[in-house]
Backbone bond lengths (Angstrom), bond angles and torsions (degrees), N, CA, C in turn:
res aa  C-N    CA-C-N  psi(-1)  N-CA   C-N-CA  omega(-1)  CA-C   N-CA-C  phi
1 M - - - 1.461 - - 1.523 113.69 -
2 E 1.316 118.10 10.03 1.463 119.98 179.80 1.520 108.76 -81.15
3 L 1.325 117.04 92.38 1.451 123.15 -173.40 1.521 111.44 -82.89
4 Y 1.331 115.98 158.62 1.459 122.70 177.61 1.529 111.59 55.97
5 K 1.339 116.00 33.47 1.460 119.55 -173.61 1.523 112.33 -58.04
6 D 1.341 117.37 -43.54 1.462 121.18 -178.69 1.524 112.84 -96.77
7 L 1.327 116.67 3.96 1.460 119.90 -171.20 1.529 112.99 -124.84
8 A 1.321 116.89 9.22 1.463 119.93 -175.69 1.521 111.93 -57.59
9 Q 1.332 117.03 -38.48 1.464 119.63 -176.87 1.528 112.89 -66.18
10 F 1.339 117.20 -16.79 1.462 120.64 -179.21 1.526 112.79 -105.23
11 Y 1.323 116.93 -0.20 1.465 120.32 -173.52 1.527 111.78 -59.71
12 D 1.322 117.23 -50.07 1.469 120.10 -178.28 1.522 111.93 -63.69
13 L 1.318 116.74 -34.00 1.457 120.77 179.52 1.524 110.64 -66.88
14 L 1.322 116.55 -43.35 1.462 120.89 -178.03 1.526 112.44 -71.34
15 Y 1.328 115.97 -34.21 1.459 119.02 -174.74 1.527 112.35 -108.87
16 S 1.303 115.80 30.70 1.468 120.19 179.07 1.530 112.07 -67.75
17 Y 1.336 116.88 -15.99 1.461 120.27 179.42 1.542 112.06 -74.89
18 K 1.332 117.85 -16.35 1.460 120.09 -178.16 1.528 110.83 -65.98
19 D 1.309 115.84 138.77 1.465 121.12 -179.02 1.531 108.94 -93.61
20 Y 1.325 115.16 81.16 1.462 120.19 -178.47 1.523 111.56 -66.14
21 D 1.325 117.52 -31.57 1.463 119.55 179.48 1.526 111.17 -65.56
22 K 1.333 116.79 -39.69 1.468 119.52 178.66 1.524 110.37 -66.12
23 E 1.324 116.45 -43.39 1.458 120.06 -179.53 1.529 110.88 -66.35
24 S 1.330 116.13 -39.45 1.463 119.68 177.79 1.525 111.19 -69.67
25 G 1.320 116.53 -30.07 1.459 120.11 175.04 1.521 111.50 -62.96
26 F 1.329 116.35 -36.60 1.459 120.74 176.13 1.533 109.80 -62.51
27 I 1.329 115.78 -44.22 1.466 120.34 177.68 1.526 110.28 -60.70
28 A 1.333 116.00 -44.66 1.466 120.42 -178.17 1.525 110.87 -60.20
29 R 1.325 117.79 -39.55 1.467 120.15 178.59 1.526 110.95 -64.42
30 E 1.320 116.57 -35.99 1.462 119.78 179.14 1.529 111.79 -74.14
31 V 1.322 116.69 -28.63 1.468 120.14 175.65 1.522 110.32 -66.46
32 G 1.328 116.53 -35.83 1.461 120.52 177.58 1.520 112.30 82.75
33 D 1.327 116.80 -140.17 1.465 120.90 -170.85 1.530 113.41 -93.01
34 L 1.307 118.32 14.36 1.467 120.54 176.86 1.527 109.55 -69.93
35 T 1.321 116.64 132.73 1.466 119.58 179.56 1.521 112.49 -93.11
36 A 1.329 116.01 -21.49 1.477 119.70 -179.40 1.528 109.70 -134.55
37 P 1.330 117.55 61.44 1.464 120.14 -177.61 1.526 112.03 -73.74
38 K 1.325 114.72 161.19 1.457 121.45 170.64 1.523 107.00 -104.08
39 I 1.329 115.90 119.04 1.470 121.48 -173.61 1.525 109.51 -125.12
40 L 1.327 115.52 135.14 1.459 122.17 -178.72 1.519 110.39 -116.33
41 D 1.319 116.27 125.05 1.469 123.01 176.46 1.526 107.93 -101.71
42 I 1.331 116.53 111.60 1.464 122.77 -178.97 1.523 108.25 -95.39
43 A 1.340 116.92 125.77 1.470 123.45 -170.45 1.532 108.47 65.28
44 C 1.324 115.37 57.63 1.470 121.92 -170.62 1.521 113.69 -75.35
45 G 1.335 118.54 -15.74 1.457 120.21 179.68 1.515 112.54 59.73
46 T 1.327 116.10 -130.11 1.462 121.34 -177.89 1.532 113.01 -88.31
47 G 1.327 117.23 7.82 1.464 120.52 171.46 1.510 116.24 83.23
48 S 1.327 118.94 20.16 1.471 119.93 -176.82 1.526 112.45 -67.37
49 H 1.341 117.42 -37.44 1.469 118.71 175.55 1.526 110.66 -65.93
50 L 1.327 116.21 -40.89 1.464 120.05 -179.90 1.527 110.91 -62.74
51 K 1.323 117.04 -37.24 1.462 120.57 178.47 1.527 111.06 -61.50
52 S 1.327 115.85 -43.85 1.455 120.10 179.19 1.529 111.31 -67.94
53 L 1.327 116.71 -38.79 1.465 120.11 179.16 1.524 111.64 -67.17
54 R 1.334 117.13 -36.21 1.465 120.04 178.32 1.526 110.40 -60.48
55 A 1.324 116.91 -38.16 1.466 120.27 178.26 1.526 111.15 -65.72
56 R 1.333 116.71 -33.50 1.464 120.80 -179.13 1.526 112.64 -81.46
57 F 1.330 115.81 -32.95 1.464 121.04 -175.26 1.533 109.64 -128.36
58 P 1.317 117.64 79.98 1.475 120.24 -177.59 1.523 113.49 -59.02
59 K 1.344 118.07 -26.61 1.459 121.14 -176.53 1.530 112.68 -99.91
60 A 1.303 117.40 4.70 1.463 120.59 -176.22 1.521 112.05 -71.42
61 T 1.325 115.59 153.21 1.454 122.08 166.71 1.520 107.25 -94.38
62 L 1.317 115.70 115.71 1.463 120.92 -176.80 1.519 109.58 -114.21
63 V 1.332 115.77 134.04 1.466 121.64 178.18 1.525 108.21 -134.50
64 G 1.319 115.80 137.49 1.456 121.36 176.65 1.513 111.14 -123.40
65 V 1.330 115.89 142.52 1.464 122.31 178.25 1.518 108.70 -126.55
66 D 1.325 116.21 133.67 1.463 119.85 176.18 1.530 108.98 -153.82
67 L 1.319 115.69 152.83 1.462 120.98 -179.86 1.515 112.27 -82.96
68 N 1.325 116.22 -22.76 1.460 121.76 -174.16 1.534 110.95 -90.28
69 R 1.323 115.87 107.98 1.466 120.65 -178.12 1.525 112.17 -64.60
70 D 1.325 117.61 -33.21 1.465 120.32 -179.96 1.524 111.60 -67.90
71 M 1.331 116.81 -37.08 1.464 120.24 176.01 1.530 110.20 -64.98
72 L 1.323 116.03 -40.67 1.459 120.17 -179.91 1.525 111.39 -66.47
73 K 1.322 117.55 -33.70 1.467 120.29 176.27 1.524 110.74 -59.68
74 I 1.323 115.97 -41.24 1.466 120.33 178.76 1.524 109.91 -67.86
75 A 1.326 117.08 -42.38 1.465 120.88 179.02 1.525 110.96 -59.55
76 R 1.326 116.81 -39.39 1.469 120.15 -178.31 1.528 112.25 -65.06
77 K 1.311 117.30 -25.94 1.458 121.17 179.78 1.531 112.41 -75.73
78 K 1.322 117.19 -10.27 1.463 120.78 -175.45 1.532 113.19 -88.89
79 N 1.328 117.68 -0.57 1.467 121.27 178.90 1.529 111.26 51.63
80 L 1.324 115.37 55.93 1.454 121.83 -174.68 1.523 113.23 -78.63
81 G 1.329 116.31 -16.20 1.449 118.37 -171.88 1.512 110.90 66.04
82 A 1.332 115.83 32.75 1.457 121.85 -178.51 1.526 109.67 -125.32
83 R 1.316 115.24 149.43 1.463 119.59 173.20 1.523 108.42 -86.33
84 L 1.303 117.03 132.47 1.459 121.99 -176.85 1.516 109.63 -120.03
85 E 1.334 115.66 128.97 1.450 121.82 -174.64 1.522 110.64 -126.09
86 V 1.332 116.33 144.26 1.457 121.45 171.94 1.520 108.09 -80.81
87 G 1.324 117.23 128.64 1.455 119.30 -179.92 1.511 112.40 -169.28
88 D 1.321 115.56 151.34 1.461 123.92 176.94 1.516 108.36 -93.72
89 I 1.303 116.91 133.03 1.462 122.05 -178.03 1.526 112.00 -55.27
90 R 1.339 117.56 -23.87 1.463 121.71 -175.59 1.526 113.89 -85.62
91 D 1.337 117.43 -18.32 1.466 116.88 -174.66 1.527 114.77 -147.64
92 F 1.340 118.91 13.76 1.461 119.03 179.89 1.527 110.44 -68.82
93 D 1.326 115.71 151.17 1.466 120.52 179.15 1.524 108.95 -147.33
94 L 1.324 116.72 107.59 1.459 121.85 -179.61 1.526 111.84 -93.22
95 N 1.328 116.45 -10.94 1.467 122.06 178.39 1.529 111.79 56.86
96 E 1.332 115.87 43.35 1.459 121.01 175.08 1.520 109.35 -154.91
97 N 1.324 116.19 165.68 1.455 122.60 -175.60 1.530 111.40 -110.26
98 F 1.335 115.39 148.12 1.464 121.73 -179.54 1.519 109.86 -128.52
99 N 1.328 115.08 152.73 1.463 119.26 173.90 1.522 110.90 -67.05
100 L 1.330 115.69 -37.40 1.465 119.96 -176.84 1.518 109.41 -151.79
101 A 1.327 116.05 140.89 1.462 122.50 171.31 1.519 108.49 -125.89
102 Y 1.306 116.84 145.70 1.461 119.60 178.23 1.523 110.12 -137.48
103 C 1.321 114.94 153.88 1.464 122.65 179.82 1.523 106.71 -139.08
104 F 1.334 115.63 100.58 1.464 120.95 -172.80 1.528 111.89 -108.44
105 S 1.341 114.78 -174.09 1.472 123.64 -179.23 1.526 111.30 60.15
106 S 1.331 115.91 32.03 1.470 122.68 177.31 1.519 113.03 58.02
107 S 1.332 116.95 25.19 1.459 120.14 -176.17 1.521 112.38 -60.76
108 I 1.327 117.47 -30.48 1.454 119.52 -178.38 1.526 111.63 -68.63
109 Q 1.339 116.72 -15.77 1.464 119.19 179.21 1.524 112.71 -76.50
110 Y 1.330 116.87 -5.53 1.466 119.73 170.66 1.523 110.67 -81.29
111 M 1.325 117.35 -2.14 1.459 121.04 169.71 1.525 107.07 -81.33
112 L 1.320 117.13 106.20 1.459 121.91 -168.34 1.526 114.00 -87.85
113 S 1.325 116.35 -19.31 1.462 119.89 -178.57 1.525 109.64 -120.96
114 E 1.320 115.94 160.23 1.460 119.60 175.41 1.521 110.89 -60.54
115 E 1.330 115.97 -36.91 1.467 119.86 179.38 1.523 111.24 -61.03
116 D 1.347 116.83 -47.38 1.464 119.56 -179.91 1.522 111.31 -66.61
117 F 1.337 116.65 -38.04 1.463 119.80 178.21 1.532 109.94 -60.67
118 K 1.325 116.62 -45.67 1.460 120.74 179.55 1.525 111.05 -63.83
119 R 1.318 116.76 -39.39 1.467 119.93 178.41 1.520 110.62 -61.89
120 A 1.337 116.32 -41.37 1.463 119.75 178.77 1.521 111.15 -63.31
121 I 1.321 116.73 -43.59 1.456 120.78 178.50 1.532 110.68 -63.22
122 E 1.328 116.39 -40.94 1.467 120.07 178.36 1.527 111.76 -61.40
123 R 1.338 116.58 -39.14 1.463 120.12 178.25 1.529 110.59 -65.92
124 M 1.329 116.64 -39.47 1.457 119.77 175.63 1.531 109.54 -63.21
125 Q 1.338 115.72 -44.18 1.458 121.31 -179.16 1.518 111.66 -59.92
126 A 1.324 116.58 -32.11 1.465 120.59 -178.48 1.520 112.58 -75.36
127 H 1.351 117.67 -11.75 1.460 119.88 -171.87 1.527 115.28 -117.74
128 A 1.316 118.41 -22.22 1.465 117.69 -171.26 1.522 112.73 -145.69
129 H 1.325 114.92 150.53 1.459 121.98 176.21 1.527 110.88 -75.40
130 K 1.314 117.20 -33.04 1.461 121.55 179.83 1.526 108.75 -130.25
131 V 1.343 116.37 135.74 1.463 122.04 -179.08 1.522 109.42 -131.00
132 I 1.323 115.71 140.42 1.462 121.39 176.12 1.526 108.50 -125.79
133 F 1.322 117.47 132.04 1.462 120.22 171.11 1.523 109.48 -141.23
134 D 1.329 115.61 151.37 1.455 120.62 -179.14 1.527 110.58 -113.27
135 V 1.340 114.94 156.70 1.470 121.44 176.64 1.532 107.83 -134.67
136 A 1.327 114.77 74.19 1.464 120.33 -175.79 1.519 112.54 -63.93
137 F 1.340 116.98 -30.69 1.459 120.73 -177.72 1.522 111.03 -103.17
138 C 1.322 116.26 37.62 1.459 120.15 177.29 1.526 109.93 -68.91
139 R 1.325 115.52 165.76 1.469 120.53 -176.47 1.523 111.55 -59.19
140 E 1.324 115.81 -34.88 1.464 119.35 -176.17 1.525 112.79 -70.16
141 R 1.329 117.96 -20.25 1.468 121.44 -179.34 1.526 112.55 -111.61
142 W 1.306 117.51 -0.26 1.460 121.62 -173.59 1.525 111.39 -65.90
143 K 1.337 116.50 135.83 1.469 122.75 177.58 1.525 108.32 -118.85
144 E 1.312 115.89 100.47 1.460 120.63 -178.51 1.528 110.64 -69.50
145 G 1.337 115.76 133.76 1.459 120.77 178.15 1.513 114.83 77.14
146 Y 1.340 116.61 11.80 1.469 120.70 178.92 1.532 109.53 -73.64
147 T 1.319 116.10 129.42 1.471 121.25 179.71 1.516 109.69 -109.16
148 N 1.321 115.44 133.22 1.460 120.60 -177.73 1.527 110.58 -131.10
149 I 1.311 115.93 138.27 1.459 122.17 173.95 1.520 108.17 -126.78
150 T 1.313 116.90 124.97 1.458 122.97 176.45 1.517 108.46 -121.09
151 A 1.319 117.03 133.62 1.468 120.50 179.94 1.516 110.01 -140.57
152 N 1.333 115.29 148.17 1.458 120.73 177.75 1.521 108.31 -160.60
153 C 1.320 115.90 170.29 1.460 118.96 -179.99 1.519 110.20 -151.86
154 N 1.313 115.31 159.39 1.460 122.31 169.17 1.516 107.88 -133.49
155 E 1.315 117.51 -163.57 1.467 118.99 -175.48 1.525 112.65 -69.53
156 N 1.339 117.27 -15.89 1.459 119.88 -175.75 1.527 114.74 -111.29
157 Y 1.339 116.85 -31.34 1.459 119.28 -171.78 1.526 112.03 -136.45
158 Q 1.333 113.55 152.49 1.452 122.47 163.41 1.530 106.32 -113.60
159 V 1.341 116.11 130.74 1.461 120.25 -174.59 1.522 109.41 -132.52
160 A 1.329 115.79 139.40 1.462 121.03 176.11 1.520 109.81 -136.64
161 E 1.320 116.11 145.04 1.456 123.35 176.38 1.527 108.44 -122.82
162 L 1.322 116.89 134.06 1.462 122.62 178.69 1.519 108.78 -130.82
163 F 1.342 116.36 129.36 1.463 118.81 172.76 1.525 109.96 -150.76
164 T 1.314 114.45 156.13 1.459 122.81 173.32 1.520 107.70 -125.98
165 S 1.320 117.08 133.25 1.462 120.75 -176.09 1.530 110.80 -82.31
166 H 1.318 114.91 126.28 1.464 122.11 174.80 1.516 108.13 -135.04
167 S 1.314 116.62 146.36 1.456 120.27 -179.87 1.519 110.27 -137.85
168 K 1.345 113.81 156.24 1.455 121.26 175.55 1.514 108.24 -152.85
169 E 1.330 115.77 121.94 1.457 122.10 176.69 1.531 112.15 52.38
170 S 1.319 115.73 51.32 1.473 123.60 174.56 1.524 114.34 72.78
171 F 1.323 117.80 11.92 1.453 120.74 177.87 1.533 109.74 -127.38
172 S 1.328 114.69 150.62 1.454 120.15 173.28 1.522 108.88 -122.51
173 H 1.331 115.46 122.95 1.455 120.23 171.93 1.529 106.09 -89.88
174 W 1.312 113.70 99.63 1.463 120.97 -172.10 1.521 108.32 -98.49
175 N 1.335 116.40 107.15 1.461 121.26 -175.52 1.530 110.51 -119.06
176 P 1.327 117.73 73.12 1.467 120.06 -177.28 1.527 112.25 -65.66
177 L 1.312 114.60 144.47 1.462 122.25 175.36 1.519 108.58 -97.56
178 Y 1.337 116.24 130.60 1.458 121.92 177.98 1.525 109.23 -115.49
179 I 1.313 114.47 132.61 1.465 121.31 176.78 1.524 107.50 -117.47
180 I 1.311 116.51 124.06 1.465 121.63 -174.35 1.522 109.24 -126.20
181 K 1.312 115.86 121.95 1.458 120.82 177.86 1.518 110.53 -111.33
182 N 1.320 116.41 125.34 1.450 122.37 173.00 1.520 107.68 -79.99
183 K 1.318 117.55 113.22 1.465 121.04 -173.69 1.525 112.19 -69.76
184 R 1.318 116.29 -24.09 1.458 119.05 -179.71 1.519 112.29 -77.90
185 T 1.338 116.01 -43.02 1.467 119.93 -176.83 1.523 113.08 -97.86
186 G 1.322 117.23 -18.64 1.461 120.98 -176.39 1.519 113.21 82.01
187 K 1.329 118.30 -1.14 1.464 121.78 -178.45 1.524 110.46 -71.33
188 I 1.334 114.89 138.46 1.465 121.40 179.49 1.526 108.87 -117.18
189 D 1.317 116.19 127.06 1.467 122.68 176.36 1.520 109.35 -115.56
190 M 1.327 115.82 151.15 1.461 121.53 175.88 1.515 109.46 -127.53
191 H 1.320 115.78 138.96 1.464 121.91 178.41 1.527 108.52 -132.15
192 I 1.320 116.33 145.83 1.457 122.08 168.52 1.521 107.15 -115.83
193 D 1.319 116.35 120.46 1.457 121.75 -177.05 1.527 108.04 -102.09
194 K 1.302 117.54 103.19 1.462 121.33 -174.91 1.518 110.33 -78.02
195 Q 1.322 115.54 122.63 1.457 121.98 -179.29 1.530 109.52 -136.15
196 K 1.312 114.81 157.12 1.461 120.72 178.17 1.515 108.56 -141.71
197 I 1.313 116.97 130.27 1.449 121.33 176.45 1.521 109.86 -126.46
198 R 1.313 115.26 158.82 1.457 120.23 173.61 1.521 108.90 -99.11
199 I 1.304 115.68 132.53 1.460 120.76 -179.82 1.532 107.23 -90.69
200 W 1.318 113.65 78.81 1.461 119.70 -178.79 1.529 110.45 -66.59
201 G 1.316 116.51 141.75 1.450 121.32 169.33 1.519 109.70 -87.30
202 I 1.306 116.96 150.23 1.465 120.38 -179.55 1.521 110.90 -59.15
203 S 1.333 117.04 -41.35 1.469 120.18 -179.81 1.527 111.36 -64.89
204 E 1.344 117.73 -32.93 1.463 120.89 176.45 1.530 110.87 -61.91
205 I 1.327 115.26 -46.66 1.466 119.79 -179.63 1.520 110.27 -64.79
206 E 1.321 116.69 -41.59 1.459 119.80 177.88 1.527 111.40 -58.77
207 S 1.331 116.28 -40.90 1.462 120.11 -179.57 1.528 111.04 -64.19
208 L 1.334 116.63 -41.27 1.459 120.49 179.74 1.526 110.93 -65.06
209 L 1.328 117.09 -39.50 1.463 120.39 179.30 1.525 111.05 -68.98
210 R 1.331 116.44 -41.91 1.473 119.26 178.34 1.522 111.14 -64.54
211 E 1.335 115.71 -36.17 1.462 120.15 178.84 1.525 111.67 -59.34
212 K 1.342 116.00 -31.77 1.461 121.14 179.92 1.528 111.98 -97.30
213 N 1.358 115.20 11.12 1.468 121.06 178.40 1.530 111.99 57.00
214 I 1.317 115.44 41.67 1.463 121.48 -179.66 1.525 109.37 -100.16
215 F 1.331 115.23 126.51 1.466 120.41 175.71 1.525 109.28 -76.14
216 Y 1.324 116.96 136.34 1.466 120.24 -178.24 1.526 110.55 -148.21
217 K 1.314 113.89 158.92 1.463 122.88 170.41 1.524 107.25 -130.13
218 I 1.313 116.39 154.87 1.466 121.22 175.93 1.522 108.33 -118.83
219 K 1.321 115.18 127.12 1.457 120.19 172.36 1.527 108.73 -116.28
220 R 1.309 115.45 160.00 1.460 120.42 -177.88 1.520 110.13 -116.87
221 G 1.307 116.24 118.10 1.454 120.77 176.11 1.512 112.43 82.66
222 F 1.327 115.72 150.68 1.457 121.45 -176.21 1.523 112.82 -76.20
223 K 1.337 117.65 -10.00 1.463 119.34 174.89 1.524 110.87 -84.54
224 G 1.334 115.47 -11.18 1.455 119.10 177.33 1.517 114.54 82.81
225 K 1.324 117.56 -3.33 1.462 120.83 -179.24 1.525 109.84 -130.68
226 G 1.332 115.83 38.61 1.453 120.22 -174.52 1.512 112.94 -80.25
227 N 1.344 115.00 175.59 1.455 120.90 176.46 1.522 109.29 -102.44
228 K 1.323 116.56 -176.54 1.461 120.56 -172.77 1.527 113.28 -67.06
229 N 1.315 118.15 -14.15 1.460 121.36 179.74 1.526 113.32 -92.33
230 D 1.337 116.96 -7.97 1.462 120.14 -179.60 1.528 110.58 -75.88
231 I 1.319 115.95 167.15 1.465 121.67 -177.22 1.529 110.40 -61.77
232 P 1.337 117.70 126.50 1.467 119.46 175.50 1.527 110.79 -72.77
233 L 1.317 115.34 133.97 1.457 122.93 177.34 1.519 107.98 -120.23
234 F 1.324 116.13 121.25 1.455 120.93 177.74 1.526 108.93 -93.17
235 L 1.317 115.99 124.92 1.460 122.21 174.91 1.509 107.04 -110.07
236 V 1.313 116.54 115.40 1.455 120.68 -178.18 1.531 108.54 -117.12
237 E 1.330 115.05 138.50 1.458 119.97 -175.82 1.522 110.76 -132.03
238 G 1.324 115.14 -179.66 1.453 120.05 179.08 1.502 113.61 84.82
239 F 1.335 117.04 18.01 1.443 121.29 179.19 1.536 108.43 -88.85
240 K 1.304 116.88 -153.47 1.455 120.98 -177.53 1.528 112.28 -61.02
241 K 1.281 115.86 141.85 1.458 121.51 174.30 1.522 109.44 -83.66
242 S 1.341 116.56 139.16 1.467 120.00 178.82 1.515 109.10 -83.54
């Protein structure tokens, strides 16, 4: 499950279009009036959400967990004022409590079985009173055969990502092609990053949460006033008290 293993250094360049400030604003609203909250970013990647949260909460305790050591190396270079730990969403244990934990960028959809999904939820439950996770590629929003090309550049590289969405029996084998050009040498490299996600249905997730007697709410979109086509956000509460 160590994704983007050879591509971590290009992650921020490829996904610079993401509105981390808007997503972090959603987190800030859920944190409420706390001036020094403890916030946990599960599958934190290169730390872009943490960077935005640090600007909003100068006194906060911020912690990020990710399985990809190369992504964490990049996050550490950003001077986030956050503690960064290597960990698997299914079994990490920090032995501490947080006001809020979140898992964004559809990271929970890499939980391919009900067992792994439940394990991930249990780990969240062990760490925070309130948890937020999104399922952008849920069955209700899935676009079969959708082709996407993303490209960007900086002073050293030109990078492009190409993928087409295909699914079979509730799973998508997502194998994006990356083309990377070194602008100084002119050398072009190509990588295929093999990934697999589960296209969970919203009702499936609801059933799993009810099975564990977990109270939850669903909101649509990071602005909090979205329509039925916006990204579903699950807000689950009643976990550990900070």
